[in-house]
KEVEXTOR-703658 format. One line per 4 residues: number of its first residue (from 1); their letters; for each residue x, y, z of N, C-alpha, C. Coordinates in nm, 2 decimals, padded with zeros to 4 digits, m for minus. Atoms other than C-alpha are relative to their C-alpha. Layout:
<recs>
NUM> a> X Y Z X Y Z X Y Z | ... .
</recs>
This chain:
<recs>
1> mqrq> 00.00 m00.10 00.06 18.24 17.37 11.53 m00.14 m00.06 m00.16 | 00.10 00.06 00.09 18.01 17.11 11.33 m00.15 00.00 00.12 | 00.17 00.01 m00.09 17.75 17.07 11.63 m00.04 00.13 m00.05 | 00.08 m00.14 00.00 17.71 17.46 11.64 m00.03 00.02 m00.16 .
5> qsll> 00.12 m00.04 00.13 17.62 17.50 11.24 m00.12 m00.11 00.01 | 00.14 00.14 m00.01 17.37 17.16 11.28 m00.08 00.12 00.08 | 00.04 m00.08 m00.08 17.23 17.41 11.56 m00.06 00.08 m00.08 | 00.07 m00.11 00.02 17.17 17.69 11.37 m00.02 m00.06 m00.18 .
9> sspv> 00.06 m00.01 00.15 17.09 17.55 11.04 m00.14 m00.12 00.07 | 00.15 00.04 m00.04 16.80 17.33 11.22 m00.08 00.07 00.09 | 00.11 m00.10 m00.08 16.48 17.48 11.28 m00.02 m00.01 00.12 | 00.05 00.02 m00.14 16.38 17.56 11.63 m00.11 00.01 00.01 .
13> kski> 00.11 00.09 m00.03 16.08 17.40 11.77 m00.02 00.05 00.13 | 00.02 m00.04 m00.15 15.91 17.59 12.07 m00.13 00.02 00.05 | 00.09 00.02 00.00 15.60 17.53 12.18 m00.04 00.08 00.15 | 00.00 m00.06 m00.14 15.46 17.76 12.46 m00.15 m00.05 00.04 .
17> gkst> 00.15 00.04 00.02 15.14 17.65 12.59 m00.09 00.11 00.12 | 00.07 m00.08 m00.07 14.85 17.86 12.73 00.03 m00.05 00.16 | 00.00 00.02 m00.09 14.84 17.91 13.07 m00.19 m00.05 00.00 | 00.17 00.01 m00.05 14.47 17.87 13.25 m00.07 00.15 m00.03 .
21> gdki> 00.04 m00.15 00.09 14.41 18.21 13.26 m00.04 00.05 m00.11 | 00.02 m00.06 00.15 14.43 18.24 12.91 m00.09 m00.06 m00.04 | 00.06 00.10 00.04 14.23 17.96 12.81 m00.14 00.07 00.06 | 00.12 m00.08 m00.08 13.93 18.13 13.07 m00.04 00.09 m00.04 .
25> mlgv> 00.04 m00.16 00.07 13.98 18.48 12.91 m00.03 m00.05 m00.15 | 00.04 m00.03 00.12 13.98 18.34 12.58 m00.11 m00.11 m00.01 | 00.12 00.07 m00.05 13.68 18.09 12.67 m00.11 00.16 00.02 | 00.09 m00.06 m00.07 13.51 18.41 12.81 m00.02 00.12 m00.13 .
29> fyaf> m00.02 m00.10 00.08 13.57 18.62 12.48 m00.08 m00.04 m00.13 | 00.06 00.10 00.06 13.46 18.33 12.29 m00.12 00.01 00.04 | 00.18 m00.01 00.00 13.10 18.33 12.45 m00.04 00.16 m00.02 | 00.10 m00.12 00.08 13.05 18.66 12.43 00.03 00.08 m00.12 .
33> aalf> 00.03 m00.04 00.13 13.12 18.71 12.08 m00.12 m00.13 m00.06 | 00.08 00.04 00.04 12.87 18.43 12.04 m00.15 00.01 00.05 | 00.09 m00.04 m00.07 12.63 18.55 12.27 m00.05 00.15 m00.11 | 00.04 m00.13 m00.02 12.64 18.91 12.12 m00.04 m00.06 m00.18 .
37> aaac> 00.10 m00.01 00.18 12.57 18.75 11.71 m00.11 m00.04 00.03 | 00.17 00.03 m00.02 12.27 18.55 11.89 m00.06 00.16 00.01 | 00.10 m00.13 m00.05 12.17 18.90 12.01 m00.02 00.06 m00.19 | 00.04 m00.11 00.15 12.24 19.05 11.61 m00.12 m00.09 m00.04 .
41> lypf> 00.06 00.06 00.10 12.08 18.77 11.47 m00.18 m00.07 00.05 | 00.11 00.02 m00.01 11.76 18.74 11.66 m00.14 00.09 m00.01 | 00.14 m00.03 00.04 11.54 19.00 11.55 m00.03 m00.03 m00.14 | 00.08 00.04 00.15 11.60 18.87 11.19 m00.05 m00.18 m00.02 .
45> fqvl> 00.07 00.11 00.01 11.50 18.51 11.26 m00.13 00.03 00.07 | 00.10 00.00 m00.06 11.22 18.66 11.46 m00.12 00.05 m00.15 | 00.07 m00.01 00.17 11.10 18.86 11.11 00.01 m00.09 m00.05 | 00.01 00.11 00.07 11.14 18.55 10.94 m00.07 m00.10 00.05 .
49> issf> 00.10 00.07 m00.03 10.96 18.33 11.17 m00.17 00.03 m00.04 | 00.13 m00.06 m00.01 10.68 18.58 11.21 m00.06 m00.01 m00.15 | 00.09 m00.01 00.15 10.63 18.62 10.83 m00.08 m00.12 m00.06 | 00.08 00.08 00.04 10.51 18.27 10.81 m00.09 m00.03 00.06 .
53> adet> 00.14 00.03 m00.06 10.26 18.30 11.08 m00.14 00.04 m00.05 | 00.15 m00.01 00.01 09.89 18.32 11.04 m00.01 00.13 00.06 | 00.02 m00.10 m00.06 09.76 18.66 11.09 m00.08 00.01 00.12 | 00.10 00.01 m00.13 09.49 18.61 11.36 00.15 m00.04 00.07 .
57> tlvr> m00.06 00.02 m00.08 09.70 18.46 11.52 00.15 00.05 00.07 | m00.08 m00.12 00.01 09.97 18.71 11.50 m00.04 00.12 00.11 | 00.08 m00.18 m00.09 09.74 19.00 11.63 m00.04 m00.09 00.13 | 00.10 00.02 m00.12 09.60 18.76 11.90 00.10 m00.03 00.11 .
61> egyk> m00.13 00.08 m00.04 09.93 18.58 12.04 00.10 00.15 00.03 | m00.10 m00.10 00.03 10.19 18.87 11.92 00.09 m00.08 m00.02 | m00.10 00.01 00.08 10.55 18.81 11.84 00.04 m00.13 00.11 | m00.08 00.09 m00.09 10.67 18.43 11.97 00.11 m00.03 m00.10 .
65> lips> m00.14 00.08 00.07 10.97 18.21 11.86 m00.02 m00.09 m00.06 | 00.09 00.10 00.13 10.74 17.95 11.73 m00.11 00.06 00.05 | 00.13 m00.07 00.05 10.43 18.07 11.60 m00.09 m00.12 00.06 | 00.09 00.15 m00.01 10.14 17.81 11.71 m00.10 m00.03 m00.11 .
69> kfsl> 00.08 00.03 00.14 09.96 17.84 11.34 00.08 00.09 m00.11 | m00.08 m00.09 00.12 10.19 17.91 11.01 m00.10 00.01 m00.09 | 00.10 m00.05 00.12 10.03 18.05 10.72 00.11 00.07 m00.11 | m00.07 m00.08 00.09 10.15 18.16 10.36 m00.05 00.09 m00.01 .
73> dayk> 00.07 m00.11 00.12 09.91 18.41 10.27 00.10 00.12 00.02 | m00.05 m00.15 00.01 10.13 18.72 10.34 00.09 m00.03 m00.10 | m00.07 00.02 00.09 10.39 18.57 10.09 m00.09 m00.03 m00.15 | 00.13 m00.02 00.05 10.06 18.48 09.87 m00.06 00.10 m00.07 .
77> tlfk> 00.04 m00.15 00.00 09.96 18.82 09.90 00.10 00.07 m00.08 | m00.16 m00.07 00.04 10.34 18.97 09.79 m00.05 m00.05 m00.15 | m00.04 00.02 00.08 10.35 18.75 09.49 m00.16 m00.04 m00.12 | 00.13 00.03 00.07 09.99 18.72 09.34 00.00 00.05 m00.12 .
81> sndi> 00.00 m00.09 00.11 10.06 18.99 09.12 00.17 00.01 m00.10 | m00.07 00.04 00.10 10.28 18.94 08.80 00.13 00.14 00.03 | m00.05 m00.16 00.06 10.39 19.34 08.83 00.17 m00.01 00.12 | m00.14 00.00 m00.07 10.60 19.22 09.15 00.07 m00.10 m00.02 .
85> lfay> m00.07 00.10 00.04 10.77 18.96 09.01 00.08 00.06 m00.12 | m00.03 m00.09 00.11 10.85 19.18 08.67 00.07 00.09 00.12 | m00.07 m00.06 m00.07 10.96 19.44 08.93 00.12 m00.04 00.03 | m00.10 00.04 m00.04 11.21 19.22 09.10 00.10 m00.08 m00.07 .
89> glti> m00.09 00.06 00.06 11.35 19.08 08.81 00.09 00.14 m00.09 | 00.00 m00.17 00.07 11.39 19.46 08.68 00.11 00.07 00.13 | m00.15 m00.08 m00.11 11.61 19.56 09.03 00.10 m00.03 m00.03 | m00.14 00.07 00.03 11.83 19.29 08.98 00.10 00.04 m00.11 .
93> gvtv> m00.07 m00.01 00.13 11.89 19.37 08.65 00.07 00.12 00.02 | m00.03 m00.11 m00.04 11.95 19.75 08.76 00.09 m00.04 00.10 | m00.09 m00.01 m00.09 12.13 19.68 09.04 00.15 m00.08 m00.06 | m00.10 00.07 00.04 12.38 19.43 08.87 00.07 00.11 m00.11 .
97> agta> m00.03 m00.08 00.08 12.41 19.68 08.59 00.08 00.10 00.05 | m00.04 m00.19 m00.09 12.45 20.01 08.78 00.10 m00.06 00.09 | m00.14 00.06 m00.10 12.70 19.80 09.03 00.09 00.02 m00.11 | m00.11 00.07 00.10 12.93 19.70 08.72 00.02 00.13 m00.03 .
101> isvl> 00.00 m00.10 00.07 12.87 20.04 08.56 00.09 00.09 00.10 | 00.00 m00.08 m00.07 12.91 20.28 08.89 00.15 m00.04 00.06 | m00.08 00.03 m00.05 13.24 20.06 09.00 00.12 00.02 m00.09 | m00.09 m00.04 00.14 13.39 20.12 08.66 00.03 00.14 m00.02 .
105> vtal> m00.01 m00.13 00.01 13.34 20.52 08.65 00.09 00.01 00.12 | m00.07 00.00 m00.13 13.45 20.50 08.99 00.14 m00.01 00.01 | m00.17 00.02 m00.04 13.74 20.34 08.96 00.15 00.05 m00.09 | m00.03 m00.11 00.11 13.85 20.56 08.66 00.06 00.09 00.07 .
109> aaya> 00.05 m00.15 m00.07 13.79 20.85 08.81 00.11 00.03 00.12 | m00.10 00.00 m00.12 13.98 20.77 09.12 00.13 m00.04 m00.03 | m00.16 00.02 00.04 14.29 20.64 08.94 00.03 00.16 m00.09 | m00.13 m00.15 00.03 14.37 20.97 08.72 00.02 00.09 00.11 .
113> lsgk> m00.03 m00.06 m00.08 14.31 21.12 09.05 00.11 m00.02 00.11 | m00.07 00.08 m00.08 14.55 20.91 09.20 00.14 00.06 m00.02 | m00.13 m00.04 00.03 14.92 21.01 09.25 00.00 00.14 m00.05 | m00.02 m00.14 00.04 15.05 21.29 09.10 00.01 00.03 m00.17 .
117> klky> 00.01 m00.02 00.17 14.97 21.22 08.72 m00.04 00.10 m00.04 | 00.10 m00.10 00.03 14.70 21.48 08.66 00.02 00.17 00.05 | m00.02 m00.14 m00.06 14.73 21.87 08.64 m00.10 00.04 00.05 | 00.12 m00.08 m00.05 14.49 22.08 08.86 m00.05 m00.10 00.07 .
121> rnai> 00.03 00.09 m00.04 14.45 21.75 09.02 m00.09 00.05 00.14 | 00.03 m00.06 m00.13 14.40 21.94 09.36 m00.13 00.10 00.00 | 00.14 m00.04 00.04 14.15 22.15 09.21 m00.13 m00.07 m00.01 | 00.09 00.07 00.02 13.95 21.91 09.08 m00.05 m00.12 00.13 .
125> nfly> 00.08 00.02 m00.17 13.92 21.74 09.45 m00.06 00.08 00.02 | 00.07 m00.11 m00.06 13.79 22.04 09.60 m00.07 m00.01 m00.09 | 00.15 00.03 00.06 13.51 22.04 09.31 m00.04 m00.12 00.07 | 00.08 00.06 m00.04 13.42 21.73 09.40 m00.02 m00.01 00.18 .
129> yftm> 00.06 00.03 m00.11 13.43 21.75 09.77 m00.07 00.16 00.03 | 00.10 m00.12 m00.01 13.25 22.08 09.72 m00.16 m00.07 00.00 | 00.15 00.03 00.04 12.95 21.89 09.58 m00.06 m00.08 00.11 | 00.05 00.04 m00.06 12.98 21.68 09.90 m00.07 00.05 00.11 .
133> lfsg> 00.07 m00.09 m00.09 12.88 21.94 10.12 m00.11 00.10 m00.03 | 00.14 m00.08 00.04 12.65 22.18 09.96 m00.10 m00.08 m00.13 | 00.07 00.13 00.15 12.39 22.00 09.68 m00.10 00.15 m00.03 | 00.12 m00.11 00.13 12.15 22.24 09.42 m00.11 m00.04 00.10 .
137> glip> 00.15 00.02 m00.02 11.85 22.06 09.59 m00.09 m00.11 m00.11 | 00.06 00.14 00.12 11.57 21.84 09.46 m00.03 00.01 m00.11 | 00.02 m00.08 00.12 11.43 22.09 09.19 00.09 m00.03 m00.08 | m00.03 m00.01 00.10 11.69 22.12 09.05 00.11 m00.12 m00.07 .
141> yyil> m00.02 00.16 00.02 11.82 21.77 09.05 m00.11 m00.04 m00.11 | 00.20 00.09 00.04 11.40 21.68 08.89 00.12 00.11 m00.13 | 00.01 m00.04 00.16 11.50 21.97 08.58 00.13 m00.05 m00.02 | m00.15 00.03 00.12 11.87 21.85 08.49 m00.10 m00.18 m00.04 .
145> itny> 00.02 00.14 00.03 11.75 21.47 08.48 m00.16 00.00 m00.12 | 00.12 00.04 00.14 11.39 21.57 08.29 00.04 00.09 m00.11 | m00.02 m00.11 00.08 11.49 21.88 08.10 00.11 m00.03 m00.06 | m00.15 m00.02 00.06 11.86 21.84 08.00 00.02 m00.13 m00.02 .
149> lhlk> m00.04 00.10 00.05 11.94 21.50 08.03 m00.15 m00.15 m00.09 | 00.12 00.11 00.08 11.57 21.32 07.91 00.04 m00.11 00.06 | m00.01 00.14 00.02 11.58 21.06 08.07 m00.14 m00.09 00.09 | 00.09 00.06 m00.08 11.23 21.08 08.23 m00.09 m00.13 m00.07 .
153> nnll> 00.08 00.13 00.02 11.02 20.74 08.17 00.09 m00.11 m00.08 | m00.16 00.07 00.07 11.42 20.58 08.05 00.00 m00.06 00.12 | m00.07 00.06 m00.14 11.53 20.27 08.24 00.10 00.10 00.05 | m00.14 m00.04 m00.03 11.86 20.45 08.23 00.01 00.05 00.12 .
157> vyil> 00.02 m00.06 m00.16 11.73 20.70 08.54 00.03 m00.08 00.10 | m00.04 00.10 m00.15 11.79 20.43 08.75 00.11 m00.06 00.02 | m00.13 00.02 00.00 12.15 20.38 08.69 00.11 00.14 m00.04 | m00.16 m00.09 m00.02 12.34 20.67 08.55 m00.03 00.12 00.11 .
161> psaf> 00.01 m00.07 m00.15 12.22 20.95 08.79 00.07 m00.06 00.13 | m00.04 m00.01 m00.13 12.35 20.74 09.06 00.16 m00.13 m00.06 | m00.11 00.13 00.01 12.68 20.53 08.88 00.13 00.09 00.01 | m00.11 m00.03 m00.07 12.94 20.78 09.03 m00.05 00.07 00.14 .
165> nvwn> 00.02 m00.06 m00.12 12.97 20.83 09.39 00.14 00.13 00.05 | m00.14 m00.06 m00.05 13.22 21.09 09.53 00.05 m00.11 00.07 | 00.02 00.10 m00.11 13.22 20.92 09.87 00.11 m00.07 m00.03 | m00.02 00.10 00.06 13.32 20.61 09.67 00.17 00.02 m00.07 .
169> mfll> m00.12 m00.07 00.08 13.59 20.82 09.44 00.12 00.01 00.13 | m00.09 m00.02 m00.14 13.75 20.91 09.79 00.10 m00.08 00.03 | m00.04 00.11 m00.02 13.80 20.57 09.89 00.09 m00.08 m00.07 | m00.07 00.01 00.15 13.94 20.46 09.58 00.18 00.06 00.00 .
173> rnff> m00.10 m00.10 00.02 14.17 20.73 09.56 00.11 m00.04 00.09 | m00.07 00.02 m00.11 14.33 20.69 09.89 00.11 m00.13 00.00 | m00.06 00.17 m00.03 14.36 20.30 09.84 00.10 00.01 m00.12 | m00.09 00.00 00.14 14.57 20.36 09.45 00.07 00.06 00.10 .
177> ndip> m00.09 m00.04 m00.05 14.75 20.59 09.67 00.11 m00.10 00.09 | m00.08 00.07 m00.09 14.90 20.33 09.89 00.09 m00.13 m00.09 | m00.07 00.05 00.06 15.02 20.14 09.63 00.13 00.02 m00.04 | m00.14 m00.06 m00.01 15.40 20.14 09.60 00.01 00.06 m00.16 .
181> ealv> m00.01 m00.13 00.14 15.48 20.39 09.30 00.13 m00.12 m00.09 | m00.08 00.10 00.06 15.75 20.12 09.22 m00.03 m00.08 m00.14 | 00.04 00.09 00.06 15.53 19.90 09.05 m00.03 00.07 m00.12 | 00.06 m00.12 00.14 15.37 20.19 08.83 00.12 00.07 m00.06 .
185> esak> m00.06 m00.11 00.07 15.68 20.34 08.73 00.11 m00.09 m00.07 | m00.07 00.12 00.10 15.86 19.97 08.59 m00.09 m00.03 m00.07 | 00.12 00.06 00.10 15.54 19.94 08.43 00.01 00.08 m00.14 | m00.01 m00.07 00.10 15.60 20.27 08.24 00.12 00.01 m00.09 .
189> lega> m00.13 00.03 00.14 15.97 20.18 08.15 m00.01 m00.11 m00.10 | m00.04 00.10 00.09 15.87 19.88 08.01 m00.15 00.06 m00.13 | 00.11 m00.06 00.10 15.60 20.13 07.81 m00.08 m00.07 m00.03 | 00.10 00.01 00.00 15.30 20.01 07.93 m00.11 00.17 m00.03 .
193> selt> 00.09 m00.09 00.03 14.99 20.28 07.86 m00.04 00.03 00.16 | 00.06 m00.01 m00.13 14.78 20.42 08.16 m00.13 m00.10 00.03 | 00.17 00.11 m00.04 14.49 20.19 08.06 00.05 m00.14 00.05 | m00.01 00.08 m00.08 14.72 19.93 08.10 00.08 m00.04 00.11 .
197> iafr> m00.05 m00.04 m00.16 14.89 20.01 08.41 m00.18 m00.04 00.08 | 00.21 m00.04 m00.07 14.49 20.06 08.51 00.00 m00.14 00.04 | 00.04 00.09 m00.01 14.38 19.77 08.46 00.07 m00.13 00.03 | m00.12 00.07 00.02 14.70 19.52 08.46 00.03 00.00 00.19 .
201> ivlp> m00.10 m00.03 m00.08 14.84 19.65 08.76 m00.09 00.05 00.12 | 00.03 m00.06 m00.14 14.65 19.88 09.00 m00.15 m00.04 00.07 | 00.12 00.02 m00.08 14.29 19.76 09.00 m00.04 m00.16 00.00 | m00.02 00.10 m00.08 14.38 19.42 09.01 00.07 m00.01 00.16 .
205> lslp> m00.03 m00.04 m00.16 14.58 19.53 09.35 m00.13 00.02 00.09 | 00.07 m00.04 m00.11 14.30 19.65 09.46 m00.16 m00.05 00.03 | 00.10 00.05 00.01 14.03 19.43 09.48 m00.07 00.00 00.11 | 00.07 m00.01 m00.10 13.89 19.44 09.85 m00.04 00.15 m00.03 .
209> alat> 00.05 m00.09 m00.02 13.85 19.78 09.80 m00.09 00.08 m00.12 | 00.06 00.02 00.07 13.69 19.75 09.51 m00.13 m00.08 00.00 | 00.08 00.06 m00.06 13.47 19.50 09.64 m00.10 00.04 00.13 | 00.08 m00.08 m00.06 13.38 19.71 09.91 m00.10 00.11 m00.04 .
213> iglf> 00.05 m00.11 00.04 13.29 20.02 09.69 m00.14 m00.10 m00.11 | 00.06 00.05 00.11 13.11 19.78 09.48 m00.10 m00.05 00.09 | 00.08 00.03 m00.11 12.90 19.63 09.81 m00.11 00.12 00.04 | 00.08 m00.08 m00.05 12.80 19.99 09.90 m00.12 00.05 m00.19 .
217> sals> 00.15 m00.01 00.14 12.64 20.07 09.52 m00.11 m00.12 m00.02 | 00.15 00.06 00.01 12.44 19.77 09.51 m00.02 00.03 00.12 | 00.12 m00.01 m00.09 12.30 19.82 09.81 m00.07 00.15 m00.02 | 00.05 m00.18 00.02 12.24 20.22 09.73 m00.13 m00.06 m00.16 .
221> ywne> 00.09 00.00 00.10 12.08 20.06 09.38 m00.11 m00.07 00.02 | 00.12 00.10 m00.02 11.86 19.77 09.52 m00.09 00.06 00.08 | 00.12 m00.05 m00.07 11.71 20.01 09.79 m00.05 00.11 m00.06 | 00.08 m00.09 00.07 11.61 20.29 09.50 m00.12 00.01 00.01 .
225> wmas> 00.19 m00.02 00.03 11.25 20.40 09.52 m00.04 00.14 m00.06 | 00.03 m00.14 00.02 11.25 20.76 09.50 00.02 00.04 m00.19 | 00.01 00.01 00.21 11.34 20.73 09.06 m00.10 m00.04 m00.05 | 00.17 00.01 00.04 11.01 20.55 09.03 m00.13 00.07 m00.03 .
229> slym> 00.12 m00.13 m00.06 10.80 20.83 09.22 00.05 00.08 m00.10 | m00.02 m00.12 00.07 10.99 21.08 09.06 m00.03 00.01 m00.19 | m00.01 00.05 00.16 11.06 20.95 08.66 m00.05 m00.10 m00.08 | 00.07 00.11 00.06 10.87 20.70 08.61 m00.13 m00.01 m00.01 .
233> dnek> 00.22 00.00 m00.03 10.47 20.71 08.50 m00.03 m00.12 m00.02 | 00.11 00.12 00.00 10.43 20.38 08.36 00.02 m00.10 00.14 | m00.04 00.09 m00.18 10.39 20.15 08.69 00.04 m00.17 m00.09 | m00.07 00.14 m00.01 10.50 19.83 08.50 00.15 m00.01 00.01 .
237> fyll> m00.13 00.00 m00.02 10.84 19.97 08.51 00.05 00.06 00.10 | m00.01 m00.02 m00.14 10.84 20.05 08.86 00.13 m00.13 00.10 | m00.07 00.08 m00.05 11.12 19.92 09.08 m00.05 m00.05 00.10 | 00.09 00.09 m00.07 11.03 19.63 09.34 00.00 00.13 00.15 .
241> qyhi> 00.09 m00.10 m00.15 11.08 19.91 09.68 m00.11 00.06 m00.04 | 00.07 m00.16 m00.01 10.88 20.17 09.54 m00.18 m00.10 m00.02 | 00.09 00.12 m00.01 10.63 19.86 09.45 m00.06 m00.05 00.10 | 00.01 00.09 m00.18 10.64 19.69 09.83 m00.08 00.11 00.05 .
245> vrmv> 00.02 m00.12 m00.06 10.60 20.07 09.94 m00.15 00.05 m00.05 | 00.18 m00.06 00.08 10.24 20.14 09.72 m00.04 m00.12 00.10 | 00.04 00.11 m00.03 10.17 19.76 09.79 m00.08 00.01 00.15 | 00.00 m00.01 m00.14 10.21 19.78 10.16 m00.10 00.12 00.12 .
249> nsis> 00.18 m00.13 m00.07 10.01 20.14 10.25 m00.11 m00.04 m00.06 | 00.13 00.01 00.02 09.70 20.07 10.02 m00.04 m00.15 00.12 | 00.01 00.10 m00.12 09.72 19.70 10.25 m00.05 00.06 00.14 | 00.03 m00.05 m00.11 09.71 19.91 10.53 m00.14 00.07 00.05 .
253> aasn> 00.12 m00.05 00.00 09.46 20.10 10.44 m00.13 00.00 00.01 | 00.10 00.10 00.01 09.24 19.86 10.36 m00.01 m00.05 00.12 | 00.03 00.09 m00.16 09.31 19.67 10.68 m00.11 00.14 00.13 | 00.10 m00.10 m00.14 09.20 20.02 10.90 m00.10 00.01 m00.10 .
257> lgas> 00.14 m00.02 00.05 08.89 20.07 10.67 m00.09 m00.09 00.06 | 00.12 00.08 m00.09 08.77 19.73 10.77 m00.02 m00.03 00.10 | 00.04 m00.02 m00.19 08.83 19.76 11.13 m00.05 00.14 00.03 | 00.13 m00.10 m00.04 08.66 20.07 11.16 m00.16 m00.02 m00.08 .
261> glap> 00.15 00.00 00.02 08.34 19.94 11.02 m00.01 00.05 m00.13 | 00.03 m00.09 00.10 08.38 20.19 10.71 m00.02 m00.13 m00.14 | 00.01 00.09 00.06 08.42 19.85 10.49 m00.03 m00.12 m00.01 | 00.02 00.15 m00.09 08.23 19.55 10.62 00.06 m00.12 m00.07 .
265> gmvs> 00.03 00.12 00.10 08.24 19.37 10.30 00.15 00.00 m00.03 | m00.10 00.03 00.06 08.61 19.41 10.26 00.05 m00.17 00.06 | m00.07 00.12 m00.06 08.82 19.07 10.26 00.10 00.03 00.09 | m00.07 m00.04 m00.12 09.06 19.07 10.55 00.15 m00.05 m00.06 .
269> vpan> m00.10 m00.02 00.09 09.40 19.09 10.44 00.11 00.01 00.14 | m00.11 m00.06 m00.13 09.76 19.06 10.66 00.07 00.08 m00.02 | m00.11 m00.11 m00.04 09.88 19.34 10.73 00.13 00.01 00.03 | m00.22 00.00 m00.05 10.17 19.26 10.95 00.07 m00.13 m00.04 .
273> tlrl> m00.10 00.09 00.06 10.26 18.97 10.83 00.05 00.03 m00.15 | m00.04 m00.06 00.14 10.30 19.13 10.49 00.09 00.09 00.04 | m00.11 m00.02 m00.01 10.53 19.36 10.64 00.10 m00.05 00.05 | m00.10 00.13 m00.06 10.73 19.06 10.79 00.07 00.00 m00.16 .
277> atai> m00.03 00.07 00.12 10.73 18.95 10.43 00.07 00.08 m00.08 | m00.03 m00.15 00.10 10.81 19.24 10.20 00.17 00.04 00.08 | m00.13 m00.06 m00.08 11.12 19.31 10.49 00.10 m00.15 m00.07 | m00.07 00.11 00.02 11.25 18.92 10.41 00.02 m00.01 m00.15 .
281> vtig> m00.03 00.01 00.17 11.21 18.93 10.03 00.10 00.09 m00.01 | m00.06 m00.12 00.06 11.38 19.27 10.02 00.15 m00.03 00.03 | m00.18 00.05 m00.06 11.71 19.18 10.19 m00.01 m00.13 m00.06 | m00.10 00.12 00.04 11.75 18.81 10.05 00.09 m00.01 m00.10 .
285> pivl> m00.15 00.04 00.13 11.95 18.90 09.75 00.10 00.03 00.07 | m00.12 m00.09 m00.03 12.20 19.16 09.94 00.01 m00.14 00.14 | m00.06 00.08 m00.07 12.22 18.86 10.21 00.08 m00.11 m00.06 | m00.06 00.09 00.13 12.31 18.61 09.94 00.11 00.03 m00.04 .
289> lypf> m00.16 00.01 00.10 12.59 18.81 09.79 00.04 00.01 00.10 | m00.12 00.00 m00.13 12.73 18.90 10.12 00.14 m00.10 00.04 | m00.08 00.08 00.01 12.88 18.60 10.16 00.12 m00.03 m00.09 | m00.10 m00.01 00.14 13.08 18.60 09.84 00.10 00.08 m00.04 .
293> lqky> m00.11 m00.14 00.04 13.24 18.98 09.88 00.02 m00.01 00.20 | m00.06 m00.05 m00.17 13.30 18.90 10.28 00.16 m00.01 00.03 | m00.12 m00.05 m00.01 13.64 18.85 10.27 00.12 00.11 m00.06 | m00.04 m00.10 00.00 13.71 19.09 10.04 m00.06 00.18 00.07 .
297> fvag> 00.03 m00.14 m00.09 13.48 19.37 10.25 00.08 m00.02 00.13 | m00.07 m00.01 m00.16 13.65 19.26 10.60 00.13 00.05 m00.07 | m00.14 m00.04 00.03 14.02 19.34 10.39 m00.04 00.15 m00.05 | 00.09 m00.12 m00.01 13.82 19.67 10.29 m00.01 00.10 00.03 .
301> lrvg> 00.01 m00.12 m00.13 13.76 19.85 10.56 00.14 00.03 00.01 | m00.11 m00.11 m00.05 14.12 19.95 10.62 m00.03 00.09 m00.15 | m00.03 m00.04 00.08 14.06 20.11 10.29 m00.02 00.20 00.03 | m00.06 m00.15 m00.02 14.16 20.54 10.31 00.01 00.01 00.15 .
305> gvkg> m00.05 m00.06 m00.17 14.31 20.47 10.65 00.12 00.08 00.00 | m00.14 m00.08 m00.03 14.60 20.67 10.74 00.15 m00.05 m00.01 | m00.14 00.12 m00.03 14.97 20.50 10.69 00.07 00.09 00.11 | m00.11 00.00 m00.08 15.21 20.51 10.97 00.10 00.04 m00.06 .
</recs>
């Protein structure tokens, strides 16, 4: 009897070794994953290396893994204007502020529409969903921004119109619906208000979903350029993406004029390497941001999934 009790109380340790076939299959999977990762990283590495290449060498030799001659002319041309540096800082500020406001507004709307706490929530959800299917178009949107909201030549035009995204709201609402109702009910029995439940219970449990929509919002704000074209007359307050588009277009036009002989005295500009340098500069902050959000982003991929 004592021997049986000791056997029951002692942990059972079993070690199952992997067969040769399993090891080979695992090695094949790792090799395939490594090759796939290398294939995905190679274009980025090619763009990065080629952006430091000499313009003449790049045109003559084409794209090579390691150029025969390096140069910083593209980056010097890109950052020789103080307007680009100011636009870079302005875009970072708009991205940070806009992402914070967007996540807060979207989370509060999603919390209100989650569960069964709000009356007429189905009708409100339908109205939100309707805006995803049909849009008034650019002209009514422009009139709304300029004539009614009076945001023309206002820095808030970069933040407020994009602060709420219906798709992100539905993702968060579905994530909130997966949180056990018992947690919310117990908090209500303790006298917690809706704001307390939202900020003390629901939102802390939803960090993967919040990080996911935060990354989506940050990408949207960082890549914004149309607002500068439509609503901002002062060139000093153009966002980075619109500045770069105008610069690349003007330099490409100058290169074409010089190549055709219409402007023989025109200074040569690194048009090809400049395009590559702008790609590296514009994706830099997002590439640096992603590793910090990766663990939340991977978990947040399950947002909106159907429960079994």
